[in-house]
C-alpha positions in Angstrom: 0.0 0.0 0.0 1.3 3.4 -0.9 1.6 5.9 1.9 0.4 9.3 1.1 1.9 12.2 3.1 0.7 15.8 3.0 3.2 18.3 1.7 3.3 20.0 5.1 5.1 16.9 6.3 6.8 15.6 3.3 7.3 18.6 1.0 6.1 19.3 -2.5 7.1 15.9 -3.9 3.9 14.6 -2.5 1.9 17.0 -4.7 0.6 14.5 -7.2 -0.7 12.0 -4.7 -2.1 14.8 -2.5 -4.1 16.2 -5.4 -5.6 12.8 -6.3 -6.8 12.4 -2.7 -7.4 15.9 -1.7 -9.7 14.9 1.1 -6.5 14.0 3.0 -5.8 17.7 3.4 -5.0 19.1 6.9 -7.3 21.1 9.1 -6.0 24.6 9.3 -7.0 27.6 11.4 -7.5 29.6 8.2 -9.9 27.0 6.8 -12.0 27.0 10.0 -12.0 30.8 10.2 -13.2 31.0 6.6 -15.9 28.5 7.4 -17.1 30.4 10.5 -17.3 33.7 8.7 -19.2 32.3 5.7 -21.6 30.4 8.0 -22.3 33.5 10.0 -22.9 35.5 6.8 -25.2 32.9 5.5 -27.2 32.8 8.7 -27.5 36.5 8.7 -28.6 36.3 5.1 -31.4 33.7 5.7 -32.7 35.7 8.7 -32.7 39.0 6.7 -34.2 37.4 3.6 -37.0 36.1 5.8 -37.6 39.6 7.2 -37.0 41.7 4.1 -39.0 39.6 1.6 -42.0 38.7 3.8 -44.2 41.5 2.6 -43.4 41.0 -1.0 -43.9 37.2 -0.7 -47.4 37.7 0.8 -48.4 40.0 -2.0 -47.2 37.7 -4.7 -47.6 34.2 -3.3 -50.0 34.8 -0.3 -47.4 33.4 2.1 -44.5 35.2 3.8 -42.2 32.2 3.3 -41.9 31.8 -0.5 -38.6 33.7 -1.2 -37.2 32.5 2.1 -37.9 28.9 1.3 -36.3 29.3 -2.1 -33.2 30.8 -0.5 -33.0 27.9 1.9 -33.1 25.5 -1.0 -30.4 27.3 -2.9 -28.3 27.6 0.2 -28.5 23.8 0.6 -27.5 23.3 -3.1 -24.7 25.8 -2.6 -23.4 23.9 0.4 -23.2 20.8 -1.8 -21.2 22.8 -4.3 -19.0 24.0 -1.5 -18.2 20.5 -0.3 -17.6 19.3 -3.9 -15.2 22.2 -4.6 -13.4 21.6 -1.3 -13.0 17.8 -1.6 -12.2 17.6 -5.3 -8.7 18.3 -6.3 -7.9 21.9 -7.3 -6.0 20.4 -10.2 -9.2 18.8 -11.4 -10.8 22.2 -11.8 -7.7 23.4 -13.5 -7.8 20.6 -16.0 -11.4 21.3 -17.0 -10.9 25.0 -17.3 -11.7 24.9 -21.1 -14.9 22.9 -20.4 -16.0 25.4 -17.7 -15.2 28.4 -19.9 -17.0 26.8 -22.9 -20.1 26.1 -21.0 -20.1 29.6 -19.5 -19.8 31.2 -23.0 -22.6 29.0 -24.3 -24.8 30.1 -21.4 -24.0 33.8 -22.1 -24.8 33.4 -25.7 -28.0 31.5 -24.9 -29.2 34.4 -22.8 -29.2 36.6 -25.9 -31.3 34.1 -28.0 -34.9 35.2 -28.2 -37.2 32.7 -26.4 -34.3 31.3 -24.4 -33.2 34.2 -22.3 -35.6 35.5 -19.7 -36.1 39.2 -19.4 -36.7 40.9 -16.1 -37.0 44.7 -15.7 -35.5 45.4 -19.1 -32.4 43.1 -18.6 -32.0 39.6 -20.1 -29.7 37.8 -17.7 -31.4 34.5 -17.0 -31.9 31.2 -18.7 -34.9 29.0 -17.7 -33.9 25.5 -16.7 -37.0 23.4 -15.9 -38.8 25.3 -13.2 -35.7 27.3 -12.2 -33.9 30.3 -13.7 -30.1 30.4 -13.8 -27.8 33.4 -14.3 -24.9 32.3 -16.6 -22.9 35.4 -15.8 -22.4 34.1 -12.2 -20.9 30.9 -13.5 -18.8 32.9 -16.0 -17.1 34.7 -13.1 -16.1 31.3 -11.7 -14.9 29.8 -15.0 -13.0 32.9 -16.2 -11.1 33.2 -12.9 -9.9 29.6 -13.1 -8.9 30.1 -16.7 -7.0 33.4 -16.1 -5.3 32.0 -13.0 -4.0 29.0 -15.0 -2.9 31.2 -17.9 -0.9 33.5 -15.7 0.5 30.6 -13.6 1.8 28.9 -16.8 3.4 32.1 -18.1 5.0 33.1 -14.8 8.3 33.9 -16.4 6.7 36.0 -19.2 4.4 38.2 -17.2 6.4 41.3 -18.2 5.7 40.7 -21.9 2.1 41.9 -22.6 1.9 39.6 -25.6 2.1 36.5 -23.3 0.3 37.6 -20.2 -1.7 40.8 -20.2 -2.8 40.6 -23.8 -4.3 37.1 -23.8 -5.9 37.7 -20.4 -7.6 40.9 -21.6 -8.8 39.1 -24.7 -10.7 36.5 -22.7 -12.0 39.2 -20.2 -13.3 41.4 -23.1 -15.0 38.3 -24.7 -16.8 37.3 -21.5 -17.4 40.9 -20.3 -18.7 41.9 -23.8 -21.3 39.2 -23.8 -22.3 40.2 -20.2 -22.6 43.8 -21.2 -25.0 42.9 -24.0 -27.6 41.8 -21.4 -26.8 44.5 -20.1 -25.1 43.9 -16.8 -22.6 46.5 -15.8 -22.3 45.4 -12.2 -21.1 41.9 -12.9 -18.7 43.2 -15.5 -17.2 45.5 -13.0 -16.7 42.6 -10.6 -14.9 40.6 -13.3 -12.7 43.6 -14.1 -11.8 44.1 -10.4 -11.1 40.4 -9.9 -8.9 40.3 -13.1 -6.9 43.4 -12.0 -6.2 41.8 -8.6 -5.0 38.6 -10.2 -2.8 40.5 -12.7 -1.3 42.4 -9.9 -0.6 39.2 -7.9 0.9 37.6 -11.0 3.5 40.4 -11.3 2.2 42.3 -14.3 4.1 45.6 -14.5 2.5 48.6 -12.8 2.5 50.7 -15.9 0.6 48.1 -17.8 -1.8 47.8 -14.9 -2.4 51.5 -14.9 -3.0 51.7 -18.7 -5.4 48.7 -18.4 -7.3 50.4 -15.6 -7.6 53.6 -17.6 -8.9 51.6 -20.6 -11.5 49.8 -18.5 -12.6 53.2 -17.0 -13.0 54.7 -20.5 -15.0 51.7 -21.7 -17.3 52.1 -18.7 -17.8 55.8 -19.4 -18.6 55.1 -23.0 -21.2 52.5 -22.0 -22.8 54.9 -19.6 -23.2 57.5 -22.3 -24.7 54.9 -24.7 -27.1 53.5 -22.1 -29.0 56.6 -21.2 -30.6 55.2 -18.1 -27.1 54.6 -16.7 -26.3 58.3 -17.3 -29.6 59.2 -15.5 -28.7 56.9 -12.6 -25.2 58.4 -12.3 -26.6 62.0 -12.3 -29.2 61.0 -9.8 -26.5 59.4 -7.6 -25.0 62.9 -7.3 -28.3 64.3 -5.9 -31.1 61.6 -5.5 -33.4 64.2 -3.9 -34.0 65.8 -7.3 -36.3 62.8 -8.1 -37.2 61.1 -4.9 -40.0 59.1 -6.4 -38.3 58.2 -9.7 -34.7 57.4 -10.4 -33.6 58.6 -6.9 -36.2 56.4 -5.1 -33.9 53.6 -4.0 -31.2 56.0 -2.8 -33.6 58.2 -0.8 -35.4 55.2 0.8 -32.1 53.7 1.6 -31.1 56.9 3.4 -34.4 56.8 5.3 -33.9 53.2 6.4 -30.3 53.8 7.6 -31.5 57.0 9.5 -34.4 55.1 11.1 -32.0 52.4 12.3 -29.9 54.7 14.4 -27.3 53.0 16.5 -29.0 49.8 17.6 -31.9 49.5 15.1 -35.6 49.1 15.3 -35.5 45.3 15.9 -35.8 42.2 13.7 -38.9 42.4 11.5 -39.6 46.0 12.2 -38.3 47.6 9.0 -40.7 50.1 7.4 -39.0 50.4 4.0 -39.7 46.7 3.2 -43.4 47.6 3.0 -43.1 48.6 -0.6 -41.2 51.8 -0.1 -37.8 50.4 -1.0 -37.8 48.4 -4.3 -35.9 45.1 -4.1 -35.3 45.4 -0.4 -34.5 41.6 -0.4 -31.8 41.7 -3.1 -29.7 44.7 -4.0 -30.7 46.8 -1.0 -30.9 44.2 1.8 -28.1 46.0 3.5 -30.4 49.0 4.1 -32.9 46.7 5.8 -30.0 45.3 8.0 -29.1 48.9 8.9 -32.7 49.7 9.8 -33.4 46.6 11.9 -30.1 46.3 13.6 -28.7 49.8 13.4 -25.2 51.1 12.8 -23.8 48.3 15.0 -25.5 45.6 13.0 -24.5 47.1 9.7 -20.8 47.5 10.8 -20.8 43.9 12.0 -21.6 42.8 8.5 -18.8 45.0 7.1 -16.4 43.6 9.7 -17.2 40.0 8.6 -16.4 40.8 5.0 -13.2 42.5 6.0 -12.3 39.4 8.0 -13.1 37.2 5.0 -10.8 39.4 2.9 -8.0 39.1 5.4 -8.4 35.3 5.7 -8.4 35.0 1.9 -5.2 37.0 1.5 -3.6 34.8 4.2 -4.7 31.6 2.4 -3.2 33.0 -0.8 0.1 33.7 1.0 0.3 30.1 2.2 -0.7 28.5 -1.1 1.3 25.4 -2.2 1.7 26.5 -5.8 1.3 29.6 -8.0 -2.0 28.6 -9.6 -3.6 28.1 -6.2 -2.2 31.5 -5.0 -3.7 33.3 -8.0 -7.0 31.5 -7.6 -7.1 32.4 -3.9 -6.4 36.1 -4.7 -9.1 36.1 -7.4 -11.8 34.5 -5.2 -11.0 36.9 -2.3 -11.0 40.0 -4.6 -14.2 38.8 -6.3 -16.3 38.4 -3.1 -14.8 41.4 -1.3 -15.2 43.7 -4.3 -18.8 42.6 -4.8 -19.7 43.1 -1.1 -18.2 46.6 -0.9 -19.6 47.6 -4.3 -23.1 46.6 -3.0 -22.7 48.3 0.3 -21.2 51.5 -1.3 -24.2 51.7 -3.6 -26.6 51.4 -0.7 -25.0 54.2 1.2 -24.7 56.3 -2.0 -20.9 56.3 -2.2 -21.1 54.9 -5.8 -24.0 54.7 -8.4 -26.3 51.8 -8.1 -24.9 48.8 -10.1 -27.4 46.1 -9.3 -24.9 43.6 -7.7 -26.2 41.5 -4.8 -24.6 41.2 -1.4 -22.7 37.9 -1.3 -24.3 35.2 0.9 -27.0 37.6 2.1 -29.1 38.8 -0.9 -31.8 36.7 -2.5 -30.4 34.9 -5.5 -29.9 31.2 -6.3 -27.3 31.4 -9.0 -25.1 33.8 -7.0 -25.5 31.7 -3.8 -24.4 28.5 -5.4 -21.5 30.0 -7.3 -20.3 32.0 -4.3 -20.3 29.0 -2.0 -18.5 26.9 -4.7 -15.8 29.6 -4.8 -15.5 29.5 -1.0 -15.1 25.7 -1.3 -12.2 26.2 -3.6 -10.7 28.7 -1.2 -11.1 26.3 1.7 -9.5 23.6 -0.5 -6.4 25.7 -1.0 -6.4 26.5 2.8 -6.4 22.7 3.5 -3.2 22.2 1.4 -0.8 24.9 2.5 2.8 25.1 1.3 5.7 23.6 3.2 6.3 25.7 6.3 9.8 26.6 5.1 8.3 28.3 2.0 5.0 29.4 3.3 4.2 33.0 2.7 6.3 33.1 -0.5 3.4 32.5 -2.8 1.9 36.0 -2.7 5.1 37.8 -3.5 5.0 39.5 -6.9 7.7 38.3 -9.3 10.7 40.5 -9.0 10.2 41.3 -5.3 12.2 40.0 -2.4 10.8 38.3 0.7 11.1 40.2 3.9 13.8 39.2 6.3 
């Protein structure tokens, strides 16, 4: 019988055997901290969905439990995806990167096909699967990240040559992002861009190239806002939502009211007033406003702290990764979830225009819940297989930098 020893004990020579039997990974404090944070966020999410969606559910389905029940089901499916991503070898996901990307692209194209894509509020972002609706752009974030992490890991020694690293990466990002923008879905595209920039930075792409890329993405976003007039109106209304408090500025104004009503300690669970039809989509994009009203500044800040802790744990896991691909993947997952969380929260408190991205693990949304939990599973997988202690922490250094003494 072959003895399989984890790299923490035997070094990287055990990498192949370890990856075939990834369930033999070690239990690490980072993994358990990550699990605790995500469990707490999910529990908060289920409680707040029950509260924020109850009025809407009664009006639509004559029961306060419909959206909450759906969220419980999708959370259960997401937990299965989390366990699968954690137990199956990271190398397996890397090997099927082309399959994942191909399926995601097919889904993004299917959304645009009349009769296949499902339109909601002027945006066609969903595909009907049996009795469910799935959002391919969520899966595309997952697939593209794995693909880009692999590309940059393989070309580690050519990251300074834009033809080998930056150029090909941007080509795939533009392809996926372009299809998503046709829906249109600016928020998801922004998350993909933020995630890609973080991975490019971690891979060691030169700062000048990063700056030019950032400027290019910013200009592209500005052009899109000019073309899509409602985006321009939303941006102008973000500057002063009180100019149209019952129209384009409605969500911003009602969000302000909810936060003000919450005060320091909140009105108590279930006692939100804005969920009674005053704040549209209080159970999705603006659920953070309901949290602030029912649990006050203290409750809202507790959620922010949880996401900050998740980001810190994610960065630590990346720094301990056993190989370059795992490091880049961990950086990307951390950047993705963190950027999405703070983009959502910033929109709720009117620091940025409304983008329509949900709050990870908390907002209603089956596709997002399943994909986010699968991503956390991959992050936990990486945490369970840290590098050899003698080299731990070296993974997050950008090429060309020296380790601290």
